[in-house]
N, C-alpha and C positions, 0 to 999 in steps of 0.2 A: 836316873839321874837328869834332872831338867837343867834348862839353860842356865838358870841362877847359879845353882851350884858349879856347872863347867866354869862359869865366869869368875866365882870366887876361887876356884884353883888356880885359875890363870893369873889373875890380878888379886893376891889376898890382902894387899895394903888399901884397895879402892873402897871409898864407901860411897854407894849409890846415891843419887839423890831422891828425896821423898816427894812423892807427888802429891796432889792436892787431897787426892782420897785417902793417904796415909797419913797426911797430918791432920785430917778432920777440921780444918779451917776453911770457912768460906770466906776468908778475905780475899777481896780482888785486889789485883796489882794496878789498879788504876786510882786516881784520884777521886774521892766522894765529896761532894759538895753538900751543902746546908739549903741552898734555895733548891725549891722543886723543879723537876724537868717537865716541859710542858709537852704534852702527847696528843697532836692533832691529827686528823684523818682529812685528805684532800684527794681530788682527782686530777690526775695530770694526764692529758693527751688520752682521756678516757678510761685511766687505769687507776685503779686506787693504791694510794700512798699512804703510810704512816711516817709522820714528821716527829721528829724529836727536837726541842728547842730548849735552850736554857743551859745548857751543859758548858760549863767555862773551864775544862781541862785542857791539856797541852794536846797537841797534835797526836803524839803518842797513845794518849789515853783516848782520844777520838778513834784511832785505828782499832785498839784493843776493844773497847766497848763495841764498836760497830761489829767486828768481827764475832765477839761473842753472842750478840744478839741474832747476826746472821746465822751462826751454827747452830743456836738453839731451837731458832725457829724454822730452820732449814728452807730459807728464802735468799733472795738477794738483796742488795741494798749498797748503800755507799754514804760517805759523808762530804758535805761541800759548805762552804762559807759557814761553820760553826752550826751546822744544821744535819741531824742523821736522817737519812732516808731508807725505810725499810718496805719493801715491795709489799702490796696486800694491805688489807684492813685488820691489822693485829694488834689494834690499841690494849685490848685486854690481857692479852699474852704477854705483851711488852711490860705491861703496868706491873703484872705480877713478878716477872723475872727481875725488873729493878728494884722492886720492894725487897726481894728475897737478897738482893746484893747490897742494900743498905740505903738506896736513893729514896728519896721522898719524889712523888709524881703528882701532876696535876691533869686532869683531862680536860680538853678544851674542845668546844663544839657539841653537836648533837650527840 
């Protein structure tokens, strides 16, 4: 008897929430826009940084998108003044992730 069975016996009326894997839907819970997100690479204080500009979602959407990118790439980052900063030169991986989520992206610079 596993944990799920024990919980069903304790709470027979409870319906567990379905996770993203159970729903098989890749719909993000943040706003998608039609305009492309610009993906830039810069060095700040000698360290490589990837900048994402052009996203026009709400502050909560910025937090969700930044957190998702940081978790998927396993790097640090933040958002400030409508710009998402991700540590390192991860433009290719970020652009792939954004395309999977349904965003259009545009690479800026070399």
